[in-house]
Structures are given as C-alpha cells and as structure tokens.
N, C-alpha and C positions, 0 to 999 in steps of 0.2 A: 504494500500500500504506500503510495507516494504521499508526501505531506500536503500537496495541493492538487485539487482536481480542476482541470481547465475545461470549462463548459462554454462552448460558443453557440450562438444562435444564428440561423440563416434565413429565418422567415418570421415576420411579425403579423402577417395576414395572408389570406388566400388571394394571391395576385402580387405578392411582393417580388423583389428582384430575382429573376430566374437564375442568374449566374451566381448568386450569393453562396450556394452550396459549394461550388467549385472554388470560389474565392476563399472561403473559410478553410477548406481542406488543403489549399496550396500555399496560402500566404503565411502560414506559421503553424506551430504545434497545437494540437488539441487532444483531449481524452474523449470528450463526448460532444457531439453536434446535435443540437435540438432544432426543431422547426415548429412554430406555432401557426396553424392555418385556420383556427376556428374563432368565430365571433358570433354574437347573437344573430346577426344577419346571415352569416355563412350557414348556420344550422338550417335556416329557412331555405336557402338556395339548395343545400344538399337534400333537404326533405322533398323539394320539388323534383330534383333529379331522381330520387328513389321512387317517386310516384311513376315516373316514366319507365324506369328499369330497376327492379329490386336488387340487381347486382351492382348498382352504382351506390352513391351516397358517400364516397370518399373523395379527397382532393386529388384529382388526376394529375395536377401539375407536379406533385411530389414524386409520383411514379416516373414521370418524364425526367425529372432531375436525377433520380437514381439511375436511370438508364445511362447517363453520362458519367456518374460519379461513384457508383457502388464499388467498382473495382478499386478506385482510388482510396475510398474510405477503408476498404479491407486491407489494402497494402500498408496504410498508415496506422492501422490498428485503432481507428476511431469508431466508437460506438455511436449509433444513431437512435435518437428518441424523438418521436413526433406524435402530435395529435391529429395528423392528416387522415387518420382512419375515419373521422367524422361519425357518420351513422352506420358505418360498415367496416369496423377495424379488422374483422376476420377476413373480409373480402380483399382489403388492401394487403394484409399480411400474406395471403395466398398469392396475390399478384406479384409481390416482391420475391417470393420463393420461385415462382415461374421465371421471373427476370433473372434471378441468380443462376438458375439452371441453364438458361440460354447463354449467360455470360461465362459459364464454367466456373462459378464461384461456390465455395463451401460457406454458406452464410446461415447462421442460426437466427431465425425470425420468430419472435413471440408477439403476442398482443394482449391487450387488457380490455375486458368487456364488462358489461353489467350496468353501464350508465343509461342505456336506452330503456326507458320505462313505457314506451308507447303501448305495448300489449297489456299494460296493467293500469292504464289511466282510470278506468272505471273503478277498479279495486281501491286505488289510492285517492279517488275523488278529484282528478285533475282535469275534468272536462273532456273535450273532444279535439285535442290539438293535432297538428300535422307532425310535430316533433315534440318529444318530451325526454329531456336528458338531464340526469343529475350530474353535478360536478364531483367527480371522484378525486382522491388524493394521490400521493406519490408511492404508496406502499406496493401497489401492483406492479408498477414500473420497477421498483427495487427488487421484487421477487424475480422478475424476468431476467434482470441483469445478474443477480446473484447466481442464477442457474444457467449462465453461459450465453445469453442472447447477445447477438451482434446488433440487431435492429429490434426496437420495441415500438409497436404501433398502438396508439390508444384512440378511444373515442373522446367523449367530453370529460376531460380532467381540467382542474384549474390550470391556468397558464403557468403559474409558478411550479406546479407539480412536475413539469418537464425537467426542472433543475433539482427539486427536492428529492425525487426518486433516485437519480444517479448519485447524488451526494450521500443519501442515507445508505445506499448499497455500498458505496466506496468506503465510507468511514465506519460502517457498522453501527449506526445510531439506533437507539431504542425508541419505542413509540413515545416515551415520555421525556426525551431529550429536547424539551421545548425550546430552549434558547438556541440550540444549534439548528433545529428545524426552522425556527423563525428567521434566523440569519439567512438560511437558504431560500426561504420565501422572499426575503428582501432582494437577494441577488436575482432570483428568478423573475420577480416583478420588474426589475430594472432592465433585464435583457430580453424580456418576452416580446417587446415591440420593436425588436431589431434596431435599426439606425436611429430611432428616437433617443437612444442612450448615447449616441456618438455624434451628436450635433444636428440630427434631423429634426425638423419642426421646432427649432429652438428659438426662444423669444429674442435672445441677444445675438442672432446669427450674424449681424453686420460686424460684430467685433471679432469674428473668426473667419479665416480663409479655409472653409471646410471642404470645398469641392463636393464630390459625392461621397458621403460618409461610408466607411467600412462598417461591418457588423460587430456587435459587442461580444466580449468574453467575460465570464466571471471566474476568477481564480478562487476557489472555495477551500477554506481550511477546516480542520477537524472540529473546531469550536463553532463553526457556522459563519464566522466572519469571512469577508470576501474582498477582493480587489476587482473593480470593474475596469476593463481595459479593452484594447483592440489589437489586431495584428500590426506590427511595426510597418510604417510606410503607407498604410491605408489612409483614405481621406477621413475628414471629420475631426472630432476632438472629444476627449473624455475629460470632463472637469466636474468640480462639485456642482456647478450649475446644471450641466446636462444630466447628471445623476439625480439631483434634486427634482428637476422637472419631471423625470420619469417616475420617481418615487411618488409624486403627487398625482400621477395620471390615473384617473378613474378609480379613486378610492373615496371612501366616505369618512367614517370615524377613524381615529388613529388605531382603534382595534380592528385590524385587517383580518377578518375571519376566513379560515379555510378548513377543509375536511381533516387535516392533520394537526394543525396548530393555529392559534390566533396570534398573529404577530403584532407587537406593539410598535407602530411606526413613530411613536413619540419618544422612543428610547434610544434609537440608533444614532450613531455619530459618523459624520463624513469627514475624512481627512485626505488631503493630497498626498500621494505616495510616489511622486515622480511624474514625468511627462506622460499624459494620457493614462494616468493611474489614480483611481480614487478608492480608498478603503472604506468599507462599511463595517462597523463594529458595534458591539454593545446592544444589539437587538434582543429584546426580551420576548419570551414566548409564554403563552398560557394554553391550557387545554382547549381543544376545539369545541364548538357548540355541538349539541346532540343531534342537530338536523343538518341535512344537506340541501343546498339550493338546487332547484330544478328549473331549467330553461324550457319554457313552453312557447311554441310558435303555432299560430293558427292563421288560416287564410281569412283576411278581414273583408275581402271584397275586391273591387276594381277601381282604379284611379286613372285620371287623365289630366292633361293640363294644356293651356294655351297661353302664350306670352305676347301681348300686344305692345308694339313699339309706338310711343307717343313722342313726337318731335316738335321742338320749337315753343311757340306761345300756347297759353291756355291749357297747360298740362292737366290741371285738376278738372277742368271742364270737359276735356276730351275723355279723361278716365270716367267721369260720371256718366257721359253719354253712352259709351260703349258698354259700361256695366248695366245701365238701364235697358239698353237694347237687347243684350244677351239674356238677361234674366227674363225679359218679356218673351223672347223667342223660345226659352226653355220652360215656359209656364206649364205646358201640358205634360212634359216629361222631364221635370226638374230632377237632377241628381239629389240624393239624400243629403249630401254635404257639398257646399260651394264655398271656397275660400279665396278672397281677393287680397292681393298684396301689391302696393304701388311703391316701386323703388325709384326714388328721385335721383337718378344718376345724371340728370341733365344739368348743364351749366348755362348761365346767362351769356348772351353774345358769344357763343361757342365758335371755335375756329375749325371744327369738324362736325359733320352731321351726327356722328356717334356721340360726341360730347354734348350735343344739343338734345339728346333723346333720353327719355325715361322708359321704364319697363313696368307694364301692368300685367301681373301674373294672376291667372285664374286656374285654380286646381279644384277638381271635383272627385267625389267618391260615391260609389253606389254598389249595391249587391248585384245589380244587373249589368253585365259587361256592355250590352247594347246602349243602355242609358248613359253610362260613363264613357262610351266609345264614340262612334261617329255621330250619334244623335247630339252629343255635346260639341265635338270638335268641328263637325260640319256646320252646325248653327253659328259657330264663331266665324268661320270663313265666309258664310253667306252674307255677313255684314260688310264685306270688303268694299263695296261700292256705295254703301248707304250709311256710313258712319262718319267718324271724325276725319278731318283733312289729314292726308299723309298716312292713312291706314296701312299697316302691314304687320305681319306676325313673324316670329322667329323660326317657325317650322310648319310644314303642311299638316293637314288634319290627320289624326292617327286613331288607331283602335285603343281601347283601354288595356291596361296591364294589371295583373293581380298584385295586391299588396298584402303584407303580413302584419300581424299584431303579436307583440312580444309581451309575455307576463312571466313573473317569477313566482314560483311556489316553493314550499319547504316541506320536506318529508323526514321522518325519523331515519337516521342513518342505518338503523338495523333493518329497514325495509328495502334497502338498495343492495343488490348483489355487487360484489367487487371481485372479479375473477382474473387471475393471471393465467393465460393460456401459454404454456411453455413451448420451446422449440420442438420438443418431442410429442406435443399434443396433449400432454397431461395438464390437469387443471389444479390451480391452487386457489382456494377461497381466502380472500383477505378480510379478516374480521374488522368490524367497525371499531372505532375508538371506544374504550370502556371508561376512560376518565374524561369527562366532558364538563363544560362550564357554559351556562347560558350567557349569551351576549348581554352586555349592559353598557350604558354610556360611560365614557371616561370622565373622571373628575375634570372640571375646568382647569386649564393650565394657568399657572401664575404668570402674569404678564409683567414685562419690565416697566420701569418708571417711564412715563411719557416724556418726550422731548420738551424742553422749555420753549415758551413762545419766542418767536423771532420773525424776521422778514420771510416772506414766501413768494413763490412765483406760480402763476396759473399755467400749468403745462400738462402734457399727457402723462398719465400714470406710468406708461411704459418707459419713460425716462429713468424711472427708479426701479420698477419691479418687473419680474418675469411672470409668466403665466402658462399653464398647460391645462387644457380642458378636454372633455370627452363625454361619452354617454354610458349610462347603466340603465338599460330599459328606457322607460319614459323620463328618467331623471337625468339632469346634467350635473357634471362635477367640474368645478373650476378651482384649481390650486394656484396660489399666488405666493411668491417668495421674493425676498430681497437679499442683498449680498453684504450687508454690514450690520453690526449690532446697533448702530445709531439709526439706520433705516428701519430696523425691526422695532425699535422703540416707537417710531412714528406709525408704521403700518399696523402694529398690534392694536393701537387705540383708534386710528383713523378709519380703517376699512371695516366698519361694523356691518351688521346685516342691513340696518337702515340705510347706510351710505351706499352699500352694494346695490340695493333695490332702487335707490335714487339714480345711480349711475346707469343702471340697466333696466329701463322701465318695463321691459317684457316680463321681468320677474316680480313686479310690484304686487301683483295679486296672488302670487304663489308662495308656498311654504319654503323658506330658505333656512338651512342650518349652517352654522359656522363652527369649524373645529380649528383650534390653534395647535401648531406644532413648533414650539419655541426652539427645539433642537435643530430644526431645518430653517428657522426664521421664516416660517410659512403659515398661512391660513388656508384652509380648504373649505369651499362652499359647495353645498349640495342643494340644487334647485329641483324641487319635486314637481313632476308633471310638465316641465318645459317642452319635452319632446313627445308629448302625447302618448301614443301606444308603442313607442320605440321607433328605431330608425326605419324599419321596413314600412311603417305607416306614413312616412314622409309628412310629418305633421307641421314642419316649419322649414323655412330657409335654413340651411346648414343643419340637416336632420340629425347629425351625430354630435353636434356642438363642438366640432373640431376647432372652429375659429372663435368660439364664445370668449375665450380668454383674451384673444387679440382685440376683440371689441372693447373689453374692459380696459386693456392697456391703452387704447386710443382715446379714452375719455379723459377729460381735463379735471385737474384738482389743484388746490393750493398746496404745493409741496414746499417744505422749508428749504430756503436757499442753501443752508449748511449741508444738505444732502445732495445738492445738485452741483 
C-alpha cells in the first residue's frame, strides 16, 4: 500500500471533453481514473433511451472512450471507476468485457447495482416515475476493487463515492472511520466536476492565463486529507480559490450528507502546498443519516417556445401587441401554461441592428403535444404580416418536445439493495450503515467583528467576491467567498438574506436560507423553488442556475474602499 492514492477524474458530465480520458492517462501518473457522467437531467435522458431499447440506459460515450484507451489504462496499471452505467450498469459492464475480448485484453470488470428502484415504486410509495434511483455509497465500489476488479461500473452513486470507494479499499478504512471518509468526500466533491476545480467556470478567470484547463487529481492520504492538483504542464490552475469555488458548488448546509458519512464542510482547512497544489485537511465526519435520497424523474408533458425579435422604438408597445394577438389566437386551444419573458437587450441609438433589438420569449407547456406543438408555434408565425413593425422570430415553427419533472424522495437505507457484482459473477451484498444520525441544522457560526465605518464606493460585488452556483432539483444554490479576513468581516455582516433578496428580486418571494462557512470565508445561499420542477422542466432562463452567481456579482453595492 502506497502512502498516497492518486485519483484523477476525466468527466464531470455526460458530454464532457472526449479526449480527457487519454489526457489523464498520458500526461502523468495515476492509480485510479474516475468518470462522473450522471446528473438529474442525465437520468431522465437515459430513462428515455431505455424506453426505446431496454438494452440501453448507459453512457455510450464512455464505451467509445474505452475503445481508444482501455489498453493504455491496462498497460499503466490504472484502475477505472465510473458511474457511466446509469440505468444499466450490468449492460455496460458486459459491453466492456466484449470490448476487452476484441482488444485481446485480460480485464476484470465488476459492477455495482441495487440503486434502480423502478420495479418497487408502488411498494415504496414513490408514485409512477420514469426513473427512480437511490444514491448509493462507496462500499460496493470498494468491495469490487478489493476483489481484483480493473474496471468498476456503477449506476446512481453519489458523485463523491467514485473517490470514497477506491480510497476506502486502498487504505482499509472501516465503516466508522468518519473523519477519513469525510476527507475523501471533500476530495471527491472537488474533482467530481472535472475542470471546474482547475480554473473552469471560475469567477476570477481574468486574473489567470488558464487556457483550456486540465482535469483534476486528488492525492489522498490515509487520514483522508488530500492535495488537489493536476498533471504538470496542463492548462488551468489549482488555487485555494478554484478549490473553494468547487467546495461550495451545489451544497446546502455545511452538513454535507451522504450514504457513508456526513461531512462537515465547516471544519476543513485549505492551504497552498506549492504551485497548483492545495491541501484539504481537518474535515470532520459524522455518521450518515438513516435514509437514502432517491432521484425521481417523470415525464411532465410537452413544451415549446417562440422568441420574437423587437427592434428599435416602442419596444414595450410592440411586446404588448404581439402578446395580445397571440393569446387571442390561442383562445380556443390555449396551452395549460404560457410564460412570457421580455429581455431588454436593446440599446438607444444603436450602431447595429442586433444592439437595437430586444427579445420577447414565449414558452408554453401542455399535456397534449399537438396543443404545445404546431397549434402554438404556427399561430405565432401566422402573425408575421399582421403584427408589430419589423416582425421576425429567431426560429421557424416547431413541434413540441417532452419535458421532465424532477423530485427527490427519501427511503430507509435498509430498503435499498446495494450489491457488488464481482468479476467472476459472484455477488456481495453491502449492508447499510448501522450507526446513523438524523440530519439536523448546524449551530450558527460565530461571525467576526464587522469592519469599522469608513468611505465606500458603489461598485459591482464581483470586484470583491467570487461566486459559484448551480441546481439541486427545483432549488438553486449560490456560494459566495472572499479572499481576505478583512473582506470576510464585511461580507459576513453585509450579505444577509434580506440584502440577497434585494439584490436578486427573483428571489424576493421565495424561501432563502443562508449558511456561513467562516473556515472558507464563505456564505452559501439556498433558494427554494427558483427552478420550478428542476432543470428538465425549463422553468426559467438559465434553468440550472449556472450563471445565478454571476448575476449576483454584477450587482452594485457600497463596498468599503479599504477592501478595494
């Protein structure tokens, strides 16, 4: 057993950089290569694939990547762990075995199953979803690796489990080594989204010559501490800022719950450990909760949209006219939901036609694809010669497309099978955690003394703070951090829930929770219901809240001059 386990990640989502697998295998040494292909929306996509063909339901991209790189991984002795199995991990595992045989390789392939609860939704009271998958932990992965697997394929496990499992197997951790497990969760959470940990989507990107970022590596030690880094010479940067941004990504409370451990994100410490090296240490762990989260996706109906271009003068009047005309045309077959959004992208006395134009977006939903389809888009186009001057739209009329609805449920962990299917076909049942702890809110963190009064300037918040945002079902998460103790003294007291809702009026009527993480000089906001029924329902502009944080950074506030 080596003192450090080097785990690299080559995929943050289904559709990430195809060449990353080869890059990670050729640009430097690794012990384990992971790939995260699943998200809430991905499960819906794979569910629709499975409806068309029961043999599908896994990420086919991963199999194509292995065609080019499985021999290389074998030659370098790199284990591969991925959740690309999606809804059909057994099917992907068998396809990998067939690939290995064609390539003349002796590869031991195992998989983890049990997360798919679709056949038991009535028994568990989960409704009638298209997909129903519980989030499993890392112990099934560990069992596969301990018994000689070269490749481990899973279905729906927590993203961090792709790192927790290999680390637990390598270091021989026990189920109650909570601090070590929590440290691995922190490392896994940082690298799970690929290049977001190495300078991708980074608020202060203008300060770094990142190029195209390489993918991240977690060097994990026996106590669960880790160093986040990347292969030498690859693009991007690993700094306390890039790591902080990813630690804040899509979390809620500082108690970050998983099936193996609840990691306390308010306990960890980040320190620079050399160029492109950031150490994460001190993460405390607690027993996991007694329930597992279940991702449910259902088909919600059909949606369609038309965007009208409004140019020049009288923008509001033009918008009012076409809105009235279209609603009148749809009166007899009106969709169940019609949502209008006017984006005032126009400029006065503009020097190009595009800069003189605003966009009026109309989105509709209905259970009937005909009503949401050509009945809607055709009615919009029929107004072309009878509406506002300069009428045109951004796309021709189209049929409706199905949309999904995401909900989360929770079931007792004992109700969910967790099975490691070993390379020889034998099956190992993974017992649920016996030591559990119901989740509870953390005590409010002690805040620093506020900055003394002094002169200030009215400037964008992004001059001082970074942000990273994303989605969890219908909720949006927005983490904010600053880079000095003095700035933290200001941020901790200034950016209250009330100020947050004032700056972002879309949140004014929604429930907003704030969590302080003084160890990261950060606060995390959870906005309930901003995204409706999840990304697949396309409830708003930016349906995954990816740019939500950048909107906040663009808002102006009175910032003390001493911080600028």
